[in-house]
N, C-alpha and C positions, 0 to 999 in steps of 0.2 A: 325363853319364849319359845314357839315351834318355829320349825322352819316355814317361809314364803317362797312360791316356786309358781314362779310367770311364764307361762307360753308367751312369748313375746315376739311381735315383730315389729322393727324399729322404725318401716316404714309407715305403721297405720297410725293416726293421729289419736283411736281410743285407747286402744296399746297403748302409747308414750304416753296418755292422760294417767292411765291405771298405774303404771308405773310409777309415777311421781308422788301419785298420790296416796301408793304405798311409800314411797322411800322420804316422801315428809313428815310422815310419823315416825321415820329413823328406824323402818326396817329397813335392812338389808337386802331383800329377796335374792335366787338362787334365778335366773334370767334365763330360761331356757331360750333361744332364739329357735324355735320350733320345726324352721323352714331345710335351715341346716341339718340339728338335732331331730331329726324324724321321730313323733313318736310311735311305738309298737302297735298294733293288733291290740295286745293284752294293756296299755297304757290307756288307749285310746276307752275299751270296753269299760275300766274303770271310771277315766273321767267320766263318761256317759252315767254310771251307775252312783256316783260322789254327785256328780252335777242333779239329778234328777231327773234330768231331759231323754227325749228322744232321741237318737242320734242325726234326724235331719235336725233338730232343734237347735243343735252344733256347728252345721254348716252354713257354706256361705253358696246359697244355692242360685246366686247369682251371678256369682263365677262362674265365666266361661267353661272353663276348665269342664263345670257341673255338668252343663249344657252338653260340651264335646264327648263326655264321656257315656252320653243317653241317660244320665240318670233321673230321676222321679223323686219326688218329695211323698210317692206312696211306697219306694222302696223299702225293704227290708230291714233294720237294722246294721246287719250284720255284711248286707253289701254295700251301705253307706259306710260304714267303719273301717272293712275291706279299701274302699274309696281314699280316705281319709288318712289312713296308714302308707295310700298310695302314693297322692296327693298332697300331698299338706299344707296347700295352698286354700283349697277345698274346709280346712276348721276356722269356725269364728275364733276370732281374736279378741282379747287376751282372755286367755284359761288361767286364773288364780287359784292354785290350792295351799289352803293355811287347815289347820288346826282339826284336822278330819276332814275338812267342809272343800267344798271348788264354786266359782261362783262364775261366769261368763261376765265380762265387763262391757256387757250394752246395756246401759250406758256405764262407765267408769268406776263413778261412782259405788256402783253394785258391789263390787269387792271388799270395800271398808265392813260388808255385813260379816265377812268371816274372819277379820283380823282379829 
């Protein structure tokens, strides 16, 4: 079986629910606490491309930090990716990678599509 990786925030109910769905299928994922182990800019670009989303679609745009940084939903992807690399709290969670695919766990059941 392929490796499953979850960018996880244990304080987030959606992230906990996605992790439980994975573990309920007897899969032991690599759990990356992305707030402590920040994804690099290159990793964020790869995540964006694998998800098939624009950078803004993988961001927590209602997060206080988004406003404090003066970011806009119309900013260029590179600007938003750099902000996520510097401030991982801006990354929407969870993000799950498996089988060469990625899924944003909103809702958590979405991760099942790539397992």
